[in-house]
N, CA and C of each residue as an Amber inpcrd file, in Angstrom:
protein
   291
   0.8250000  -1.1940000   0.0000000   0.0000000   0.0000000   0.0000000
   0.8690000   1.2590000   0.0000000   1.9010000   1.3040000   0.8180000
   2.7500000   2.4910000   0.8930000   3.5350000   2.7090000  -0.3910000
   3.7860000   1.6240000  -1.1440000   4.5550000   1.7570000  -2.3770000
   3.8470000   2.6130000  -3.4160000   2.5320000   2.6600000  -3.3470000
   1.7570000   3.3990000  -4.3380000   1.5410000   4.8610000  -3.9620000
   2.0290000   5.2920000  -2.8210000   1.7380000   6.6350000  -2.3290000
   2.9850000   7.5110000  -2.3940000   2.8060000   8.6920000  -2.9740000
   3.8390000   9.7260000  -2.9240000   3.1510000  11.0440000  -2.6010000
   3.5020000  11.6070000  -1.4780000   2.9330000  12.8820000  -1.0350000
   4.0490000  13.8870000  -0.8220000   3.8180000  15.1130000  -1.2710000
   4.7620000  16.2090000  -1.0420000   3.9970000  17.3230000  -0.3450000
   4.4660000  17.6700000   0.8400000   3.7780000  18.6990000   1.6270000
   4.7930000  19.7010000   2.1730000   4.2940000  20.8760000   2.4870000
   5.1230000  21.8990000   3.1170000   4.4350000  22.3440000   4.4030000
   5.2300000  22.4310000   5.4510000   4.7430000  22.9260000   6.7400000
   5.4450000  24.2440000   7.0400000   4.6600000  25.3030000   7.1330000
   5.1760000  26.6280000   7.4830000   4.7970000  26.8910000   8.9350000
   5.7410000  26.6880000   9.8390000   5.4430000  26.8220000  11.2630000
   5.5180000  28.2800000  11.6950000   4.5080000  28.7040000  12.4350000
   4.3800000  30.0980000  12.8550000   4.6950000  30.2950000  14.3320000
   5.2270000  29.2760000  15.0040000   5.5660000  29.3980000  16.4210000
   6.6220000  30.4860000  16.6130000   6.4250000  31.3850000  17.5850000
   7.4530000  32.3920000  17.8350000   8.7260000  31.7410000  18.3860000
   9.8650000  32.2540000  17.9640000  11.1330000  31.7900000  18.4920000
  11.7220000  30.5610000  17.8330000  11.0370000  29.9870000  16.8430000
  11.6030000  28.8270000  16.1540000  12.7890000  29.2620000  15.3090000
  13.8600000  28.4720000  15.2920000  14.9680000  28.7890000  14.3820000
  14.4830000  28.7690000  12.9320000  15.0990000  29.5500000  12.1110000
  14.6980000  29.6420000  10.7060000  14.7030000  28.2700000  10.0320000
  15.6260000  27.4110000  10.4120000  15.7330000  26.0840000   9.8090000
  14.5510000  25.1830000  10.1420000  13.7280000  25.5580000  11.1130000
  12.5720000  24.7490000  11.5070000  11.2420000  25.3990000  11.1330000
  11.2700000  26.5050000  10.4040000  10.0440000  27.2230000  10.0730000
   9.4080000  26.7800000   8.7560000  10.2090000  26.3460000   7.7950000
   9.7120000  26.0090000   6.4670000  10.2310000  24.6190000   6.1240000
   9.3920000  23.6010000   6.3290000   9.8140000  22.2190000   6.1230000
   9.0920000  21.5950000   4.9400000   9.8690000  21.0060000   4.0520000
   9.3600000  20.2950000   2.8860000   9.4020000  18.8090000   3.2340000
   8.2490000  18.1530000   3.1930000   8.1340000  16.7580000   3.6190000
   7.6730000  15.9170000   2.4350000   8.3810000  14.8060000   2.1950000
   8.0210000  13.8770000   1.1260000   7.8300000  12.5010000   1.7420000
   6.6970000  11.9030000   1.4640000   6.4330000  10.5200000   1.8460000
   6.3740000   9.7220000   0.5470000   7.3620000   8.8490000   0.3430000
   7.4420000   8.0830000  -0.9040000   7.9050000   6.6650000  -0.5790000
   7.1620000   5.6940000  -1.0870000   7.4920000   4.2850000  -0.8620000
   7.6190000   3.9560000   0.6260000   6.7880000   4.5820000   1.4300000
   6.7920000   4.2910000   2.8630000   7.9030000   4.9570000   3.6290000
   8.7010000   5.8090000   2.9770000   9.8040000   6.4980000   3.6370000
   9.4720000   7.9800000   3.7360000   9.6100000   8.5400000   4.9320000
   9.3300000   9.9520000   5.1820000  10.6440000  10.7200000   5.1910000
  10.7190000  11.7280000   4.3290000  11.9010000  12.5870000   4.2760000
  11.4880000  14.0170000   4.5540000  12.3190000  14.7240000   5.2820000
  12.0370000  16.1090000   5.6330000  13.2560000  16.9500000   5.2950000
  13.0340000  18.0350000   4.5770000  14.1250000  18.9390000   4.1830000
  13.7340000  20.3630000   4.5540000  14.7270000  21.1590000   4.8770000
  14.4400000  22.5640000   5.1450000  15.1200000  23.4590000   4.1120000
  15.5680000  22.8770000   3.0110000  16.3020000  23.6630000   2.0160000
  15.6720000  23.5820000   0.6310000  14.3650000  23.4090000   0.5470000
  13.6820000  23.3200000  -0.7530000  12.5070000  24.2950000  -0.7930000
  12.7780000  25.5960000  -0.6500000  11.6700000  26.5640000  -0.5670000
  10.8290000  26.6800000  -1.8270000  11.3780000  26.3760000  -3.0070000
  10.6160000  26.5300000  -4.2420000  10.0260000  25.2390000  -4.7850000
  10.1880000  24.1430000  -4.0750000   9.7180000  22.8360000  -4.5500000
   8.1840000  22.7640000  -4.5230000   7.5880000  22.2320000  -5.5820000
   6.1280000  22.0920000  -5.6670000   5.6300000  21.0580000  -4.6590000
   4.4200000  21.2780000  -4.1330000   3.8430000  20.3710000  -3.1440000
   2.3860000  20.0680000  -3.4850000   1.8770000  18.9920000  -2.8700000
   0.4560000  18.6650000  -2.9920000  -0.3790000  19.5390000  -2.0710000
   0.2270000  19.9740000  -0.9610000  -0.4790000  20.8160000   0.0080000
   0.5300000  21.5820000   0.8440000   0.1400000  22.7790000   1.2730000
   0.9500000  23.6010000   2.1680000   0.1000000  23.9620000   3.3750000
   0.6830000  23.8110000   4.5530000  -0.0230000  24.1020000   5.8040000
   0.7600000  25.1400000   6.5900000   0.1000000  26.2200000   6.9470000
   0.6820000  27.2550000   7.8000000   0.0530000  27.0890000   9.1790000
   0.8780000  26.7610000  10.1770000   0.3260000  26.3720000  11.4680000
   1.3930000  26.3960000  12.5530000   0.9540000  26.1830000  13.7920000
   1.8760000  26.0160000  14.9110000   2.1160000  24.5250000  15.1200000
   3.1070000  24.2070000  15.9140000   3.3890000  22.7890000  16.1840000
   2.2230000  22.1290000  16.9060000   1.5530000  22.8560000  17.7990000
   0.3940000  22.2910000  18.5040000  -0.7590000  22.0390000  17.5400000
  -0.9500000  22.9120000  16.5730000  -1.9920000  22.6880000  15.5710000
  -1.6790000  21.4480000  14.7300000  -0.3990000  21.2000000  14.4690000
  -0.0160000  19.9790000  13.7470000  -0.4180000  18.7450000  14.5430000
  -0.2180000  18.7580000  15.8370000  -0.6100000  17.6130000  16.6650000
  -2.1140000  17.3790000  16.5770000  -2.8870000  18.4420000  16.5550000
  -4.3350000  18.3200000  16.4030000  -4.7250000  17.7670000  15.0460000
  -3.9670000  18.1420000  14.0140000  -4.2510000  17.6400000  12.6660000
  -3.9900000  16.1430000  12.5580000  -3.0520000  15.6190000  13.3390000
  -2.8000000  14.1820000  13.3150000  -4.0110000  13.4170000  13.8300000
  -4.7130000  13.9980000  14.8000000  -5.9100000  13.3580000  15.3470000
  -7.1380000  13.5960000  14.4790000  -7.1760000  14.7570000  13.8310000
  -8.3390000  15.1210000  13.0250000  -7.8610000  15.8160000  11.7440000
  -7.5210000  15.0530000  10.7080000  -6.9930000  15.6360000   9.4740000
  -7.9600000  16.6300000   8.8350000  -7.4460000  17.7790000   8.3620000
  -8.3120000  18.8230000   7.8050000  -8.7250000  18.5810000   6.3540000
  -8.0260000  17.6850000   5.6530000  -8.3510000  17.4530000   4.2440000
  -7.8980000  16.0530000   3.8240000  -8.2400000  15.6860000   2.5960000
  -7.9450000  14.3320000   2.1120000  -6.4430000  14.0610000   1.9970000
  -5.6650000  15.0680000   1.6120000  -4.2130000  14.8790000   1.4880000
  -3.5920000  14.5410000   2.8290000  -3.9490000  15.3100000   3.8540000
  -3.3650000  15.0610000   5.1790000  -3.9070000  13.7590000   5.7670000
  -5.1510000  13.4190000   5.4800000  -5.7160000  12.1490000   5.9630000
  -4.9370000  10.9730000   5.3670000  -4.5760000  11.0590000   4.0850000
  -3.7780000  10.0120000   3.4560000  -2.3890000   9.9370000   4.1010000
  -1.8090000  11.0710000   4.3840000  -0.5090000  11.1340000   5.0670000
  -0.5730000  10.4210000   6.4200000  -1.5770000  10.7150000   7.2120000
  -1.7170000  10.1040000   8.5430000  -1.9210000   8.5950000   8.4130000
  -2.7410000   8.1730000   7.4670000  -2.9660000   6.7330000   7.2800000
  -1.6870000   5.9920000   6.9180000  -0.7850000   6.6420000   6.1990000
   0.4670000   5.9990000   5.8130000   1.4530000   5.9080000   6.9740000
   1.3590000   6.8230000   7.9180000   2.2830000   6.7990000   9.0590000
   2.0320000   5.6060000   9.9640000   0.7820000   5.3400000  10.2450000
   0.4280000   4.1970000  11.0920000  -1.0720000   3.9680000  10.9730000
  -1.4730000   2.7280000  10.7970000  -2.9100000   2.4620000  10.6890000
  -3.6000000   2.6380000  12.0400000  -4.8510000   3.1270000  12.0280000
  -5.5860000   3.2400000  13.2900000  -5.8920000   1.8550000  13.8160000
  -6.1240000   1.6210000  15.0770000  -6.1710000   2.6400000  16.1260000
  -4.8310000   2.8460000  16.8240000  -3.7930000   2.0930000  16.4720000
  -2.5150000   2.1960000  17.1700000  -1.5700000   3.0950000  16.3900000
  -1.6790000   4.3820000  16.5850000  -0.8140000   5.3300000  15.8840000
   0.4010000   5.6230000  16.7510000   1.3970000   4.7930000  16.6070000
   2.6520000   4.9630000  17.3300000   3.7480000   5.1050000  16.2890000
   4.5640000   6.1630000  16.4210000   5.5840000   6.4220000  15.4230000
   6.9620000   6.4140000  16.0530000   7.9160000   5.9280000  15.3140000
   9.3160000   6.0390000  15.6740000   9.9100000   7.1150000  14.7810000
  10.2930000   8.2170000  15.3740000  10.8600000   9.3210000  14.6150000
  12.3720000   9.2980000  14.7660000  13.0630000   9.3090000  13.6630000
  14.5140000   9.2810000  13.6680000  15.0160000  10.6920000  13.4000000
  15.8790000  11.1810000  14.2730000  16.4730000  12.5040000  14.0960000
  17.9860000  12.3460000  13.9770000  18.6370000  13.3100000  13.3560000
  20.0890000  13.2050000  13.1820000  20.8130000  13.1550000  14.5250000
  21.9690000  12.4870000  14.5300000  22.7980000  12.4940000  15.7310000
  23.1420000  13.9350000  16.0800000  23.0910000  14.2520000  17.3450000
  23.4000000  15.6030000  17.7800000  22.2220000  16.5540000  17.7210000
  21.0500000  16.0880000  17.2750000  19.8660000  16.9560000  17.2130000
  19.4840000  17.3740000  18.6230000  19.2960000  18.6530000  18.8150000
  18.9570000  19.1970000  20.1280000  17.4580000  19.4400000  20.1790000
  16.7110000  18.4970000  20.7290000  15.2590000  18.5960000  20.7850000
  14.8000000  19.7650000  21.6610000  15.6310000  20.2250000  22.5600000
  15.2280000  21.3400000  23.4330000  14.9610000  22.6060000  22.6350000
  15.5670000  22.7470000  21.4600000  15.3100000  23.9190000  20.6250000
  13.8690000  23.9600000  20.1570000  13.2290000  22.8040000  20.0800000
  11.8640000  22.7150000  19.5400000  10.7990000  22.6570000  20.6270000
  11.1750000  22.7130000  21.8610000  10.1820000  22.6070000  22.9350000
   9.4670000  23.9200000  23.1510000
């Protein structure tokens, strides 16, 4: 099922104090692999979302449109939506709190 899905989305985070590198994220879900880049500002997407990080968490529970609903379904099938997120070595999660 994941092999047939390719989604390209952009998340424009509006949280105050976020580093510039975390404000404009280009996300591609292809062949079951999720990739996130912060250096593709002109890349075409299927959908763009301008929101805060807390609003993103709400969207995971209640998708606002068909594109995001497909994205959530690919991450983990309901009802057990548990994700393992891999971040680069040395990533400082405190910057995003």
